[in-house]
C-alpha positions as CSV (number, residue, x, y, z in Angstrom):
1,X,5.6,1.6,23.1
2,X,6.2,2.0,19.4
3,X,4.0,3.4,16.6
4,X,4.7,3.1,12.9
5,X,2.9,4.4,9.8
6,X,3.5,3.3,6.2
7,X,3.6,6.2,3.7
8,X,2.1,6.4,0.3
9,X,3.8,4.3,-2.4
10,X,6.6,5.7,-4.6
11,X,8.2,4.4,-7.8
12,X,11.2,2.1,-7.1
13,X,10.5,2.1,-3.3
14,X,9.3,-1.0,-1.6
15,X,8.1,0.7,1.6
16,X,8.5,4.0,3.4
17,X,7.7,4.3,7.1
18,X,7.7,6.8,9.9
19,X,7.9,5.5,13.5
20,X,7.9,6.9,17.0
21,X,9.3,5.0,19.9
22,X,9.3,5.7,23.6
23,X,12.8,5.3,25.0
24,X,11.5,5.1,28.6
25,X,14.0,7.8,29.7
26,X,11.9,10.8,29.0
27,X,12.9,10.9,25.3
28,X,11.4,9.6,22.1
29,X,13.0,8.5,18.8
30,X,11.4,9.4,15.5
31,X,12.6,7.2,12.7
32,X,12.0,7.6,8.9
33,X,13.0,4.6,6.7
34,X,12.8,3.9,3.0
35,X,13.4,0.4,1.5
36,X,14.5,0.4,-2.1
37,X,14.3,-2.4,-4.6
38,X,18.0,-2.3,-5.7
39,X,19.7,0.2,-3.4
40,X,20.7,0.3,0.2
41,X,17.9,1.3,2.6
42,X,17.8,4.8,4.0
43,X,17.2,5.3,7.7
44,X,17.1,8.5,9.6
45,X,16.6,8.6,13.4
46,X,16.2,11.7,15.6
47,X,15.8,11.9,19.4
48,X,13.3,14.4,21.0
49,X,12.3,15.3,24.5
50,X,8.6,15.1,25.3
51,X,8.3,18.8,24.8
52,X,10.1,18.6,21.4
53,X,7.7,15.8,20.3
54,X,4.7,17.9,21.4
55,X,6.0,20.8,19.3
56,X,6.6,18.5,16.3
57,X,3.0,17.0,16.5
58,X,1.7,20.6,16.9
59,X,3.4,21.5,13.6
60,X,1.8,18.5,11.9
61,X,-1.6,19.4,13.2
62,X,-1.2,23.0,12.1
63,X,-0.2,21.9,8.6
64,X,-3.1,19.5,8.2
65,X,-5.7,21.9,9.5
66,X,-4.9,24.7,7.0
67,X,-5.5,22.5,4.0
């Protein structure tokens, strides 16, 4: 199972994405990627336990509810 969301557009950036993948070993990988027009792509991946992912999504919910 893998989910991916495309972010808002930015100047000189082809596409920015945030993805979450189930590693099927009790961990999840969160990956942020930026594709540039004339530069090397930037990719950052972080591995979380299920509890860590729950905390991360809780932070996101808290941020969006206060606005």
